[in-house]
C-alpha positions as CSV (number, residue, x, y, z in Angstrom):
1,X,-40.4,34.0,-15.3
2,X,-40.8,30.5,-16.7
3,X,-37.3,30.8,-18.3
4,X,-35.8,31.3,-14.8
5,X,-37.6,28.2,-13.5
6,X,-36.3,26.1,-16.4
7,X,-32.8,27.4,-15.9
8,X,-33.0,26.6,-12.2
9,X,-34.2,23.1,-13.0
10,X,-31.4,22.5,-15.5
11,X,-28.8,23.8,-13.0
12,X,-30.1,21.6,-10.3
13,X,-30.0,18.6,-12.6
14,X,-26.4,19.4,-13.6
15,X,-25.4,19.6,-10.0
16,X,-27.1,16.3,-9.2
17,X,-25.5,14.6,-12.1
18,X,-22.1,15.9,-10.9
19,X,-22.6,14.7,-7.4
20,X,-23.7,11.2,-8.6
21,X,-20.6,11.0,-11.0
22,X,-18.3,12.0,-8.1
23,X,-19.9,9.4,-5.8
24,X,-19.4,6.7,-8.5
25,X,-15.8,7.8,-9.0
26,X,-15.2,7.5,-5.3
27,X,-16.6,4.0,-5.2
28,X,-14.4,3.1,-8.2
29,X,-11.4,4.5,-6.3
30,X,-12.1,2.2,-3.4
31,X,-12.5,-0.8,-5.8
32,X,-9.2,0.2,-7.5
33,X,-7.4,0.2,-4.1
34,X,-8.8,-3.3,-3.3
35,X,-7.7,-4.6,-6.8
36,X,-4.1,-3.2,-6.4
37,X,-3.5,-4.0,-2.8
38,X,-1.0,-6.8,-3.5
39,X,0.9,-5.0,-6.3
40,X,4.0,-2.8,-5.9
41,X,3.4,0.7,-4.5
42,X,3.1,3.3,-7.2
43,X,2.3,7.0,-7.3
44,X,-1.3,6.2,-8.4
45,X,-1.8,3.9,-5.5
46,X,-0.6,6.5,-3.0
47,X,-2.9,9.0,-4.7
48,X,-5.8,6.6,-4.3
49,X,-5.0,6.2,-0.6
50,X,-5.0,10.0,-0.2
51,X,-8.2,10.1,-2.2
52,X,-10.0,8.0,0.5
53,X,-9.7,10.9,2.8
54,X,-9.9,13.7,0.2
55,X,-13.2,13.0,-1.5
56,X,-12.8,15.1,-4.7
57,X,-9.4,13.6,-5.3
58,X,-10.7,10.1,-4.8
59,X,-13.7,10.8,-7.1
60,X,-11.3,12.0,-9.8
61,X,-8.8,9.1,-9.4
62,X,-11.6,6.6,-9.5
63,X,-11.9,7.1,-13.2
64,X,-8.2,6.2,-13.8
């Protein structure tokens, strides 16, 4: 029974770390938009703008 409790704790910890990493990526996406606002429009910039509305996409593009 203790093994199941430990596995549940590890699973919850992994989910929490994934959520935190996605939130950080989303914030980095917003910062990336602010930094590239005066540059020519590229595909990455359009993807970042779409990522503002679509959270998982924004979280992923924040790391690029």
